[in-house]
N, C-alpha and C positions, 0 to 999 in steps of 0.2 A: 697809232702805229709809230714806232721809232723811226727816226730819220736814218736813211741809208748812209753809211760811212763814205766819206770822200775818198778819192783815189790816193790823196796824200796821207790820210789817216791809215788806210790799208797798207800803204808802203811803209809807214813808220811801224806798223804792227809787224810786218815782215822783218824789218830790221831788228826789232826787239827780240823776235824769236831767233833769228840768225845769230845775233850777238849774245843774247842772254841765255837761251835754252841750249844752243849748240856751241857756244863759246867761240864763234868764228871772229877772227880779227881781220883788219885790212890786209888785202893781198891773198887771203885764203878763199878757196872755192867752197861752195856749199851745195847740198843736194836738194833739188826741187822735190824729189820724192819724199824726203823727210818733212818738208814744209807741207806737203799734201796731207800727211798724217796730222800735223798740228791744226790745219785749217779744216780737216775732215769734210763736213758737208758744205763748206763755204769755198769751194774751188773757184767759182767765178770771182769772188773777192780776192783770193790769192793771186789770180792772174792779173786782175786790175792793179793790185799793189805792186806786183813784179814789173808790170809795164811802166807804171809811174816811176818806180825806183830806177829803172833803166834809163828813162827819159831825163831824170835828174842827175844821172851819172853816179848814183849810189851803188849800183851793181853793174857788172859787165854782161855782155851777151853770152858769156860762158859761165855765168852765175858765180862770179868772184866778187867779194865785197871790196869796194874801193875805199881809199882814205876818206873821201868825201862822205861815203855811206856810213863808215864807222863814226865819223865826227857827227853826222846827223843823228845816229842812234844814241850817241853819248849826250848830245844836246837835248834830245827828246827826253832821255831819262832824267836829266837835271831839271827840265821844265816841269816834269810830273812829280817832283819831290813833294812828299806829303800824301801822295796817293799810292796805293799798292799797285805796282806795275810788274806784271809777270814778265820775267826775262829782261829786266832793265840792266844796263851795264853799269 
C-alpha cells in the first residue's frame, strides 16, 4: 500500500493546481469549488492541504493566494525540475 501523502505534500499540490492550472498569482482569490473538481474523489486530501496551506500563510481564510504561497509554489516547481509536474509555475 502506498504511503499517505503528508499535509505539506497535499498543500503543495493545491498550490500547483491553483498557480499552474488556474493561473492564479499572489493577491488573487481562487475558487474552492474548482479545486473540488481537480481533487475529485480526494476531498479529504484537498481539505487537509488547504488547512496546512492556511497554517503556513500560503493562502488566506478567504482563499486568496499570498506572496508566500506563490513563492512556495514557485520554489516547489524549481525543486521538481526534471520530473513532469502538472500545473507547475
